[in-house]
NUZA-740139 format. One line per field, with one value per residue (C-alpha): residue number from 1; residue in one letter; x, y, z. Coordinates in pm, 1 decimal. Each point is the difference from the previous one (the first is absolute). Layout:
nr (NUM,...)
rest (A,...)
east (X,...)
north (Y,...)
up (Z,...)
//
This chain:
nr (1,2,3,4,5,6,7,8,9,10,11,12,13,14,15,16,17,18,19,20,21,22,23,24,25,26,27,28,29,30,31,32,33,34,35,36,37,38,39,40,41,42,43,44,45,46,47,48,49,50,51,52,53,54,55,56,57,58,59,60,61,62,63,64,65,66,67,68,69,70,71,72,73,74,75,76,77,78,79,80,81,82,83,84,85,86,87,88,89,90,91,92,93,94,95,96,97,98,99,100,101,102,103,104,105,106,107,108,109,110,111,112,113,114,115,116,117,118,119,120,121,122,123,124,125,126,127,128,129,130,131,132,133,134,135,136,137,138,139,140,141,142,143,144,145,146,147,148,149,150,151,152,153,154,155,156,157,158,159,160,161,162,163,164,165,166,167,168,169,170,171,172,173,174,175,176,177,178,179,180,181,182,183,184,185,186,187,188,189,190,191,192,193,194,195,196,197,198,199,200,201,202,203,204,205,206,207,208,209,210,211,212,213,214,215,216,217,218,219,220,221,222,223,224,225,226,227,228,229,230,231,232,233,234,235,236,237,238,239,240,241,242,243,244,245,246,247,248,249,250,251,252,253,254,255,256,257,258,259,260,261,262,263,264,265,266,267,268,269,270,271,272,273,274,275,276,277,278,279,280,281,282,283,284,285,286,287,288,289,290,291,292,293,294,295,296,297,298,299,300,301,302,303,304,305,306,307,308,309,310,311,312,313,314,315,316,317,318,319,320,321,322,323,324,325,326,327,328,329,330,331,332,333,334,335,336,337,338,339,340,341,342,343,344,345,346,347,348,349,350,351,352,353,354,355,356,357,358,359,360)
rest (X,X,X,X,X,X,X,X,X,X,X,X,X,X,X,X,X,X,X,X,X,X,X,X,X,X,X,X,X,X,X,X,X,X,X,X,X,X,X,X,X,X,X,X,X,X,X,X,X,X,X,X,X,X,X,X,X,X,X,X,X,X,X,X,X,X,X,X,X,X,X,X,X,X,X,X,X,X,X,X,X,X,X,X,X,X,X,X,X,X,X,X,X,X,X,X,X,X,X,X,X,X,X,X,X,X,X,X,X,X,X,X,X,X,X,X,X,X,X,X,X,X,X,X,X,X,X,X,X,X,X,X,X,X,X,X,X,X,X,X,X,X,X,X,X,X,X,X,X,X,X,X,X,X,X,X,X,X,X,X,X,X,X,X,X,X,X,X,X,X,X,X,X,X,X,X,X,X,X,X,X,X,X,X,X,X,X,X,X,X,X,X,X,X,X,X,X,X,X,X,X,X,X,X,X,X,X,X,X,X,X,X,X,X,X,X,X,X,X,X,X,X,X,X,X,X,X,X,X,X,X,X,X,X,X,X,X,X,X,X,X,X,X,X,X,X,X,X,X,X,X,X,X,X,X,X,X,X,X,X,X,X,X,X,X,X,X,X,X,X,X,X,X,X,X,X,X,X,X,X,X,X,X,X,X,X,X,X,X,X,X,X,X,X,X,X,X,X,X,X,X,X,X,X,X,X,X,X,X,X,X,X,X,X,X,X,X,X,X,X,X,X,X,X,X,X,X,X,X,X,X,X,X,X,X,X,X,X,X,X,X,X,X,X,X,X,X,X,X,X,X,X,X,X,X,X,X,X,X,X)
east (-12480.2,-319.5,-223.5,-164.5,162.1,-325.0,-153.5,262.6,-50.4,-214.0,-362.0,102.1,245.4,-265.0,-259.8,228.7,135.3,-246.3,-248.3,-279.8,-9.8,-23.9,-369.3,57.5,285.3,-223.8,-280.6,244.1,119.8,-356.7,-84.7,305.5,-90.4,-360.9,121.0,216.9,-275.9,-251.0,238.0,33.0,-379.1,-53.1,261.8,-151.9,-373.5,-33.9,-139.2,-266.8,-99.9,-367.0,-25.7,159.4,-239.1,63.7,283.5,219.5,-30.4,78.3,308.0,110.3,-42.0,182.2,289.6,24.2,6.8,270.7,215.9,-50.1,98.9,316.4,85.6,-31.4,177.4,301.5,-51.5,-18.2,168.4,238.8,159.3,64.7,94.5,196.6,91.9,95.5,202.1,189.5,-137.8,-24.4,-17.5,-273.9,-190.1,22.1,-121.5,-296.5,-86.6,6.8,-205.1,-263.9,-34.1,-26.6,-267.5,-178.8,-2.1,-119.1,-284.1,-99.8,-10.6,-203.4,-235.2,-30.2,-77.6,-247.0,-192.0,-31.3,-108.5,-248.9,-155.2,-22.6,205.4,289.7,337.2,205.8,300.0,-25.9,286.9,213.3,306.9,42.6,265.6,-233.7,-104.9,360.6,110.5,-297.4,93.6,358.0,-122.1,-228.1,288.5,225.0,-277.6,-60.1,374.2,13.7,-294.0,142.3,343.9,-161.8,-147.8,331.9,203.3,-237.7,43.7,377.8,4.8,-205.3,222.5,310.7,-142.9,-87.7,345.9,167.1,-214.9,93.0,371.1,-15.9,-169.1,266.0,274.9,-154.0,-31.0,361.1,119.8,-208.5,150.5,347.4,-88.0,-126.2,321.7,192.6,-180.1,88.2,364.2,12.8,-180.9,152.8,374.4,-4.4,-239.1,208.6,329.4,-140.0,-152.4,321.5,203.5,-250.2,24.3,376.9,-15.3,-289.2,237.7,310.7,-161.6,-370.9,-54.0,135.5,-212.8,-310.0,76.1,27.7,-334.5,-164.8,135.8,-105.0,-354.9,-19.3,130.3,-254.4,-282.4,80.0,3.7,-325.7,-205.7,154.7,130.8,-356.7,-111.7,34.2,190.6,207.9,170.7,349.1,121.3,-137.5,184.6,322.6,-55.0,-48.9,327.5,174.7,-122.0,90.9,356.2,34.0,-95.7,234.5,278.2,-86.2,36.8,312.9,149.6,192.1,-106.2,-93.1,-304.6,-154.8,-350.2,-74.4,-356.1,-165.4,-290.8,-186.0,-64.4,-284.7,-323.3,166.1,-145.7,171.3,-76.8,121.5,329.8,87.3,352.8,91.1,149.1,245.4,115.3,37.5,194.1,232.4,52.9,75.1,256.6,168.0,11.3,265.5,236.0,315.3,7.3,-279.2,-259.3,-251.6,-350.1,-163.7,-372.9,-115.6,-359.5,-98.3,-291.0,-13.3,-350.5,-184.8,321.4,142.6,368.4,139.5,379.5,185.3,375.4,206.4,353.7,36.8,312.4,-165.5,-207.5,-362.4,-243.3,-313.6,-181.7,-29.0,-255.2,-222.8,-271.9,-5.3,-11.3,-297.5,-185.9,88.8,-119.0,-336.6,-34.5,173.2,-18.9,200.2,32.3,324.5,368.9,236.5,374.3,303.6,340.8,350.5,278.0,314.3,224.0,-202.5,-84.0,-371.5,-321.0,-310.6,-361.8,-218.3,-376.0,-224.7,-378.1,-241.3,-285.6,-204.6,-50.8,-167.3)
north (787.4,-129.7,253.3,268.9,330.0,193.6,-190.7,144.1,365.3,268.4,61.6,319.5,-201.4,-260.6,269.3,164.0,-318.4,-285.8,-54.3,-88.0,365.1,137.2,93.8,161.1,207.8,127.3,79.1,197.9,188.4,82.1,120.6,227.0,135.0,54.6,192.9,228.6,61.7,68.5,252.4,172.3,24.1,130.5,267.3,95.7,-30.8,4.3,352.0,-64.3,-362.3,85.4,207.5,-263.1,-276.0,-324.6,156.3,-50.4,-377.4,23.5,207.0,-245.8,-299.5,175.0,98.2,-352.2,-157.4,239.8,-73.7,-375.9,17.3,196.3,-219.8,-325.8,155.9,37.9,-335.5,-213.3,205.4,274.3,-172.9,-345.5,125.0,309.9,26.4,-366.2,7.6,306.7,236.6,269.0,313.4,-144.4,-110.7,348.8,163.5,-235.3,21.7,379.7,6.3,-236.3,213.1,321.8,-168.4,-106.5,361.4,126.6,-254.3,106.9,368.3,-81.3,-209.1,280.5,259.7,-232.2,-88.2,360.7,105.1,-288.7,71.1,372.7,88.7,245.8,-179.1,58.9,112.7,333.5,-110.6,-312.0,204.7,235.1,-43.6,-174.1,-262.1,-54.9,-54.3,-228.8,-197.2,-28.2,-125.0,-244.4,-120.2,-62.7,-183.2,-227.1,-55.2,-121.0,-235.5,-142.4,-32.5,-199.8,-241.2,-26.9,-52.5,-273.5,-181.1,45.4,-131.1,-303.8,-62.9,29.3,-242.0,-255.4,30.7,-38.8,-303.5,-151.0,66.8,-148.3,-313.5,-32.5,48.8,-259.7,-245.1,65.0,-43.4,-315.8,-131.1,72.2,-184.1,-297.2,5.6,13.0,-311.3,-175.1,101.9,-135.8,-324.3,-178.6,49.1,-42.4,-294.7,-174.6,62.3,-106.4,-321.3,-91.3,68.0,-188.2,-305.5,1.8,42.4,-240.4,-293.4,160.7,265.5,-84.8,246.9,287.1,-105.9,-14.8,351.1,127.4,-154.8,149.6,346.4,-30.6,-96.3,301.8,227.8,-127.4,20.7,366.3,75.3,-182.4,130.1,314.4,114.9,14.6,245.5,376.3,-11.6,-256.5,-2.4,147.8,-291.4,-241.3,193.2,-23.4,-375.2,-29.5,184.7,-222.1,-311.6,154.3,77.7,-337.6,-183.9,215.1,-78.4,-372.5,-0.3,210.4,48.9,296.0,262.2,47.9,180.8,113.9,131.4,215.6,113.6,154.8,-153.5,334.6,-83.9,-232.1,104.8,230.4,-43.8,67.0,-96.5,-357.4,-60.1,368.5,-73.0,-278.0,237.0,133.5,-352.5,-86.3,322.4,-83.7,-358.3,126.6,249.1,-242.6,-264.6,210.1,-10.9,-212.1,-44.2,-158.7,276.7,45.0,150.6,158.0,68.8,208.5,109.4,242.6,216.0,349.1,130.6,-23.1,-33.3,-332.5,-12.0,-278.3,-8.7,-225.1,2.7,-206.3,-20.1,243.2,109.9,155.1,317.1,-87.3,7.6,155.2,-13.3,-376.6,73.8,219.4,-266.7,-0.3,381.0,0.3,-239.6,205.3,319.6,-164.5,-167.9,258.0,336.3,249.3,-247.6,-178.1,57.0,-230.6,54.8,-198.1,99.3,-143.2,-7.2,-41.0,-33.9,-293.0,-131.7,-17.1,130.1,92.2,19.4,191.4,-16.8,196.4,-42.7,225.6,-236.4,286.3,135.1,-330.1)
up (-3599.5,-146.3,177.5,-206.7,109.1,-44.7,291.4,231.6,-99.8,159.0,-95.8,-185.0,-210.3,-79.5,-72.5,-256.9,-160.7,39.3,-283.3,245.1,113.7,-353.8,24.5,340.5,-145.7,-278.5,244.3,214.1,-308.0,-104.8,351.3,-3.6,-345.9,110.3,307.2,-214.4,-255.4,280.4,152.0,-336.9,-38.3,352.5,-63.4,-337.0,56.2,379.3,22.2,-265.6,58.2,66.5,-316.2,-226.0,111.7,-194.3,-199.4,306.3,-34.0,-369.7,80.0,268.5,-229.6,-285.3,225.9,141.8,-347.0,-122.3,306.8,-40.2,-367.7,73.7,300.9,-193.4,-297.7,227.2,167.0,-313.3,-270.4,108.8,300.8,-154.2,-347.6,93.4,368.3,55.6,-322.0,126.4,-263.3,264.3,-215.8,-220.7,309.8,154.2,-322.9,-37.1,370.9,0.2,-319.4,142.7,313.5,-201.3,-211.3,318.6,128.0,-337.4,-2.4,350.6,-103.7,-311.7,210.5,256.6,-265.8,-176.1,318.8,114.8,-349.2,-34.3,338.1,-69.5,307.3,-36.1,42.0,310.5,-201.5,-178.0,-225.2,-50.2,-91.2,296.0,268.7,246.4,-256.5,-106.5,360.3,57.9,-312.3,122.2,338.1,-179.4,-213.6,302.8,188.0,-297.3,-42.5,360.7,-55.4,-323.2,159.4,279.3,-253.9,-185.7,317.6,114.1,-331.5,19.9,356.0,-98.5,-302.4,217.9,258.9,-267.0,-155.2,339.5,72.0,-336.1,55.9,351.0,-133.2,-270.3,257.9,227.6,-287.4,-94.4,357.3,40.4,-322.6,137.5,322.7,-203.7,-200.8,326.6,120.4,-324.0,39.3,354.3,-76.4,-299.9,48.3,378.6,-18.9,-265.1,180.6,338.0,-128.9,-178.5,312.2,216.5,-225.1,42.4,379.1,65.6,32.8,143.9,226.6,40.5,288.9,-204.5,-299.2,220.8,130.8,-357.0,-96.7,310.1,-74.8,-362.4,101.3,235.1,-273.6,-253.3,253.7,65.0,-372.8,-69.3,292.6,153.6,-338.5,-134.3,270.2,13.2,329.2,188.4,339.1,-6.7,213.2,-262.4,-269.9,201.3,49.6,-376.7,-61.4,254.2,-182.6,-334.1,108.7,170.3,-319.2,-206.1,246.2,-0.8,-374.8,-47.7,348.9,-138.5,255.5,363.4,131.4,325.5,76.1,303.2,76.5,304.3,189.1,-34.4,-365.4,100.6,-170.9,-256.3,-349.2,-333.4,-362.3,-62.0,-183.6,39.8,124.5,-243.9,-265.8,259.5,92.0,-367.8,-53.2,289.8,-123.0,-348.7,128.1,240.3,-273.4,-172.4,299.8,-9.7,378.5,202.7,41.8,279.1,22.7,305.2,18.4,293.0,65.8,275.0,103.5,145.9,56.6,-331.5,-203.0,-114.4,-97.1,-217.3,-34.6,-243.8,31.4,-240.2,-137.0,-288.9,-183.4,-305.9,-9.6,92.3,-293.0,153.7,-336.3,45.9,272.1,-221.8,-1.2,381.2,7.9,-238.2,228.2,308.4,-171.8,-55.2,339.5,225.2,-181.8,203.4,288.5,-78.0,-70.6,-187.2,-23.1,-112.1,137.8,-14.2,256.5,-209.5,304.7,133.9,-346.0,78.8,-149.6,198.5,-108.1,244.3,-38.0,235.5,-6.0,183.4,86.5,149.2,-353.9,-90.9)
//
């Protein structure tokens, strides 16, 4: 979880978001603006280029500057101060006004250049139906161009916000995993060592087994728990050691773990299944009779199924697994299902977790 997410995105994503492409983005914008202004000049002065001589270059430069001013006005003023702050009506009014001003400037420039060069203007009037329709077409073309600039800024802003939210979510999830490690370590370590001290004289073999399991559990937390992914079989071994140590200490429940050999090589985030075991232990701890826990892991194609079945007389509290769901939403978005059901006749509760590893 320490990788920078931007390194894993497409070039388009990096081009829009990364600061190292800032100059390239501005160059691309200027090229696009230059292309639009050139098209406007060709349309306006194309038939009389030879007659206008150097005035054509003056017209082209003037048009380019006016488009650049309006483009950057939107980029640095209207979009961040109005559009991104959801002042949509004000943004539309200012945008339309800037485009109308741009068209007016172009008409004034056109009239001035033709007058200065002594060449009759192409338009006989700026207020006849043809000129009005041309102005409307001009307005719509400029609206499309400005909208393109605005949408690009919005897309970039959205990408940056999503990246920031994802980083915050990852930090939160990592913090929850670290807290989970702390929950597993102190109480279980303290209880196991106390129990081992008691059994070291009366049952040394059992005490040695407890110490071995505790060392394996701590090794998994220290090394595999620090990685992004761990073997599912290693996670199941960790849970087996965890339950064994809990049983050594309290001996108030029975458990059984069943896993298929096809799970070899399957990777999952470390400590992903611990909250479910803790949930099951918490629920069975309320039982008056001796409860039992069954953990079953199986694989079908790209789908991994984890089933926890435990004695349950009360209504399952699924909200206690909200932290796990938040982590699954981040790690397996749209590629998992988590359900908690109760069989009142049998007096059991079942947690079913399905992970689609193909999506990862």
